[in-house]
C-alpha positions as CSV (number, residue, x, y, z in Angstrom):
1,M,18.9,3.7,-18.6
2,P,15.6,5.1,-19.9
3,R,13.5,6.7,-17.2
4,H,10.3,4.8,-18.0
5,F,11.6,1.3,-17.5
6,S,9.5,-1.5,-16.1
7,L,10.4,-3.8,-13.2
8,A,7.3,-6.0,-13.8
9,P,9.1,-8.9,-15.4
10,L,11.6,-9.0,-12.6
11,A,9.0,-8.7,-9.9
12,L,7.1,-11.7,-11.3
13,A,9.9,-13.9,-12.4
14,L,11.9,-14.1,-9.1
15,P,9.0,-15.0,-6.8
16,L,7.7,-17.5,-9.2
17,A,11.1,-19.1,-9.6
18,A,11.7,-19.5,-5.9
19,P,9.0,-22.1,-4.9
20,A,11.0,-25.0,-6.3
21,L,13.9,-24.1,-4.0
22,A,11.6,-23.6,-1.1
23,Q,9.9,-27.0,-1.5
24,E,13.3,-28.7,-1.5
25,L,14.2,-26.9,1.7
26,H,11.0,-27.9,3.4
27,M,11.4,-25.1,5.9
28,P,8.1,-23.9,7.4
29,P,7.7,-20.3,8.5
30,P,8.5,-19.4,12.1
31,Q,5.6,-19.6,14.6
32,Q,5.2,-17.0,17.4
33,A,5.7,-18.4,20.8
34,R,2.9,-17.8,23.3
35,G,3.6,-14.5,25.0
36,G,6.4,-13.7,22.6
37,Y,6.7,-11.6,19.5
38,T,7.5,-11.8,15.8
39,W,9.6,-9.4,13.8
40,V,10.5,-8.8,10.1
41,L,13.3,-6.8,8.6
42,G,14.2,-6.3,5.0
43,L,14.3,-4.1,1.9
44,S,12.1,-3.7,-1.1
45,L,12.6,-2.1,-4.6
46,N,9.6,-0.1,-5.8
47,N,8.7,1.6,-9.1
48,G,5.6,3.7,-9.5
49,P,4.3,7.2,-10.5
50,A,6.1,10.2,-9.0
51,Y,2.7,11.3,-7.6
52,L,-1.0,10.4,-7.9
53,G,-1.8,11.0,-11.6
54,S,1.8,11.6,-12.7
55,A,3.3,10.6,-16.1
56,S,6.7,10.5,-14.6
57,R,8.0,7.4,-12.7
58,S,10.3,7.0,-9.8
59,T,12.2,4.1,-8.4
60,G,13.4,3.7,-4.8
61,V,14.5,1.3,-2.1
62,R,12.6,1.4,1.2
63,P,12.8,-0.6,4.4
64,V,10.5,-3.5,5.2
65,V,9.7,-3.5,8.9
66,G,7.2,-5.5,10.9
67,L,6.7,-6.2,14.6
68,E,3.9,-8.0,16.3
69,I,3.4,-8.2,20.1
70,G,0.1,-9.7,21.1
71,R,-2.7,-7.7,19.5
72,F,-0.4,-4.8,18.5
73,T,1.4,-4.5,15.1
74,L,4.0,-2.0,14.0
75,S,4.8,-2.2,10.3
76,S,6.2,-0.2,7.3
77,G,6.9,-1.0,3.7
78,G,4.6,-4.1,3.7
79,G,6.3,-5.8,6.6
80,G,3.0,-6.4,8.3
81,A,2.0,-8.9,5.6
82,L,5.1,-11.0,6.4
83,L,4.5,-11.5,10.1
84,D,2.6,-14.7,9.4
85,F,2.2,-16.9,6.3
86,D,-1.4,-15.9,5.2
87,L,-0.7,-12.7,3.2
88,D,-2.9,-10.8,5.7
89,A,-2.9,-7.3,4.3
90,R,-2.0,-5.5,7.6
91,D,-1.9,-1.8,7.5
92,S,1.3,0.3,7.9
93,G,1.9,2.2,11.1
94,L,0.8,1.2,14.6
95,T,-2.3,-1.0,14.6
96,A,-4.3,-2.6,17.5
97,R,-6.9,-5.3,17.1
98,L,-10.0,-4.0,18.9
99,F,-12.5,-6.8,18.4
100,Q,-12.9,-10.2,16.8
101,W,-16.1,-12.2,16.5
102,E,-16.1,-15.4,14.3
103,H,-15.3,-14.1,10.7
104,F,-15.3,-10.4,11.6
105,R,-12.6,-8.3,13.1
106,L,-12.1,-4.6,13.8
107,S,-8.9,-2.7,14.3
108,A,-7.7,0.9,14.8
109,G,-4.3,2.5,14.1
110,L,-2.1,5.5,13.5
111,R,0.3,6.2,10.7
112,L,2.5,9.0,9.5
113,D,1.5,10.5,6.1
114,G,4.5,11.9,4.2
115,G,2.4,14.3,2.2
116,R,3.7,15.7,-1.1
117,K,6.3,18.3,-2.0
118,A,6.2,20.7,-5.0
119,G,9.6,19.4,-6.0
120,D,8.4,15.8,-6.5
121,D,7.6,16.6,-10.1
122,P,8.0,19.6,-12.5
123,L,4.3,19.9,-13.0
124,L,3.8,20.5,-9.2
125,R,6.0,23.5,-9.1
126,G,4.2,26.6,-7.8
127,L,1.6,24.5,-6.0
128,P,1.5,24.4,-2.2
129,D,3.1,21.4,-0.4
130,V,0.8,18.9,1.2
131,R,2.3,18.8,4.7
132,R,3.2,15.7,6.7
133,T,0.5,14.6,9.1
134,L,-0.6,11.9,11.5
135,R,-3.6,9.8,10.3
136,G,-6.0,7.8,12.3
137,R,-7.4,4.7,10.8
138,L,-10.3,2.3,11.5
139,G,-10.3,-1.0,9.7
140,A,-12.8,-3.8,9.3
141,V,-12.3,-7.3,7.8
142,Y,-14.9,-9.9,7.1
143,E,-13.6,-13.3,6.1
144,F,-16.0,-15.5,4.0
145,P,-15.7,-19.3,4.3
146,G,-12.9,-20.1,2.0
147,P,-10.2,-17.8,0.4
148,L,-12.3,-14.6,0.1
149,S,-12.4,-11.6,2.4
150,L,-13.9,-8.1,2.3
151,R,-11.9,-5.3,3.7
152,A,-12.5,-1.6,4.4
153,N,-10.3,1.2,5.8
154,L,-11.4,4.7,6.9
155,S,-8.4,7.1,7.3
156,Q,-8.6,10.7,8.7
157,D,-6.0,13.5,9.0
158,L,-5.8,14.1,12.8
159,L,-3.7,17.3,12.7
160,G,-5.9,19.4,10.4
161,R,-3.1,19.7,7.8
162,Q,-5.4,19.4,4.8
163,G,-5.0,15.7,4.5
164,G,-8.7,15.0,4.6
165,A,-10.3,11.6,4.8
166,T,-10.2,8.5,2.5
167,L,-12.2,5.3,2.4
168,Q,-10.7,2.1,0.8
169,T,-12.7,-1.0,0.2
170,A,-11.4,-4.2,-1.4
171,L,-12.3,-7.8,-2.1
172,R,-9.3,-10.1,-1.6
173,Y,-8.6,-13.7,-2.8
174,E,-5.8,-15.7,-1.3
175,H,-4.4,-19.1,-2.6
176,Q,-1.7,-21.3,-1.4
177,L,0.4,-22.5,-4.4
178,S,2.6,-24.7,-2.3
179,P,3.5,-25.2,1.3
180,S,5.9,-22.3,1.0
181,T,4.3,-20.0,-1.5
182,E,1.0,-18.0,-1.4
183,I,-0.5,-15.6,-3.9
184,G,-3.1,-12.8,-3.2
185,V,-5.4,-11.0,-5.7
186,V,-7.2,-7.9,-4.7
187,A,-9.8,-5.6,-6.4
188,G,-11.4,-2.6,-4.9
189,F,-12.0,1.2,-5.0
190,S,-11.1,4.3,-3.0
191,M,-13.2,7.4,-2.1
192,A,-12.0,10.7,-0.7
193,D,-13.5,13.9,0.7
194,A,-13.1,17.3,-0.9
195,T,-10.2,18.3,1.4
196,Y,-8.1,15.3,0.3
197,L,-8.9,15.7,-3.4
198,R,-8.2,19.5,-3.4
199,S,-4.9,19.0,-1.6
200,Y,-3.6,16.2,-3.9
201,L,-5.4,16.9,-7.3
202,G,-6.7,20.4,-7.0
203,V,-5.2,23.7,-8.2
204,P,-5.9,26.7,-5.8
205,A,-7.2,29.8,-7.5
206,S,-4.5,31.8,-5.7
207,A,-1.8,29.8,-7.6
208,A,-3.5,29.4,-11.0
209,G,-2.0,31.6,-13.7
210,T,0.6,33.1,-11.2
211,S,2.9,30.5,-9.6
212,T,1.7,27.7,-11.9
213,P,0.4,27.8,-15.5
214,L,-2.3,25.3,-14.6
215,P,-5.9,26.4,-14.5
216,A,-7.8,26.6,-11.2
217,Y,-9.5,23.3,-10.2
218,Q,-11.5,22.5,-7.1
219,P,-12.7,18.9,-7.1
220,G,-15.5,17.8,-4.8
221,S,-15.7,14.7,-2.7
222,G,-16.4,11.3,-4.3
223,M,-14.7,8.5,-6.1
224,L,-10.9,8.6,-6.1
225,S,-9.8,5.4,-7.9
226,T,-10.3,1.8,-8.7
227,E,-7.5,-0.7,-8.2
228,V,-6.5,-4.3,-8.9
229,G,-3.3,-6.0,-7.8
230,V,-1.5,-9.3,-7.4
231,E,1.1,-10.1,-4.8
232,I,3.1,-13.2,-4.0
233,K,5.4,-14.3,-1.2
234,T,7.6,-17.4,-0.9
235,A,9.9,-18.8,1.8
236,I,13.2,-19.4,0.2
237,A,14.8,-20.6,3.5
238,E,13.6,-21.1,7.1
239,R,13.6,-17.4,7.9
240,W,14.0,-15.6,4.5
241,V,11.0,-14.5,2.5
242,L,10.9,-13.2,-1.1
243,T,8.0,-11.0,-2.1
244,G,6.7,-9.4,-5.3
245,G,3.7,-7.4,-6.4
246,V,2.1,-5.6,-9.3
247,G,-0.8,-3.1,-9.0
248,Y,-2.9,-1.2,-11.5
249,Q,-4.9,1.9,-10.6
250,Q,-7.4,4.1,-12.5
251,L,-8.4,7.5,-11.3
252,R,-12.1,8.2,-11.3
253,G,-14.6,11.1,-11.2
254,D,-13.2,14.6,-10.3
255,A,-9.8,13.0,-9.7
256,R,-9.5,11.9,-13.3
257,R,-10.6,15.3,-14.6
258,S,-7.8,17.1,-12.7
259,P,-5.2,19.0,-14.7
260,L,-2.6,17.1,-12.5
261,A,-3.9,13.7,-13.7
262,V,-1.6,13.6,-16.8
263,K,-1.7,9.8,-16.6
264,P,-4.8,8.7,-14.8
265,D,-4.2,5.0,-15.5
266,N,-1.0,3.8,-13.9
267,Y,0.8,0.8,-12.4
268,T,3.3,0.0,-9.6
269,V,5.6,-2.9,-9.1
270,S,7.7,-4.1,-6.2
271,I,10.1,-6.8,-5.2
272,G,11.6,-7.4,-1.7
273,L,13.6,-9.7,0.5
274,A,13.0,-9.9,4.3
275,Y,14.3,-11.9,7.3
276,R,11.6,-13.1,9.7
277,C,12.1,-14.3,13.3
278,C,10.1,-14.9,16.5
279,R,10.8,-14.9,20.2
């Protein structure tokens, strides 16, 4: 099979084909009992660039995990968005709702950042690894009357491992196609400080021309990328949920000018199946 294959037709076709079956079943999503919890467990198939700006693509299977107890959520692989049936884009890692007032809510969280290894792509050989770290996150959501919401996430490396800081802002539109199927459309941008950009898209002067043929490059802080995406989920049985998504990203500013940004415009696709239950 060629390396640069596309899962986009599959990712879109399966979720769009399932609503008819779900409508026949007439099985609503489970509701969390008062004082109880909701959990999600499944798998997703993902295809995307090997690293930010890479021309190579990689495909892998990752677990989909979600657990909600009161105001605390633990999620990975997109499992947080499946804990209820409103496509709420909950962040990965451990998250706690801090404050909610009418249409505005504030949350804080922690997540593990896997970093990046020089062996992830031939172009990265000779560059220093970006070490794994623990990131702290502060998130804010404002829900307008209707299907629109504005979201922002500030993330910071807490262990000083050159992970830097990022800010993601997005406008999100959600629409219920049927009692069992919802679609979400998101458009936004990301910014990063110089530490993050130099770790992921920079070339240290100490490595340029010695361990790597790439020229030295030290980006400054500023715009990282702009993104658009579509995701859909549908209940194909009382507790089974099928998901799919397509995202498109364009690197901007110093990130786009990096010698590592071989393909600054790229896309990701995913499809997953998960089991959801509550206690």
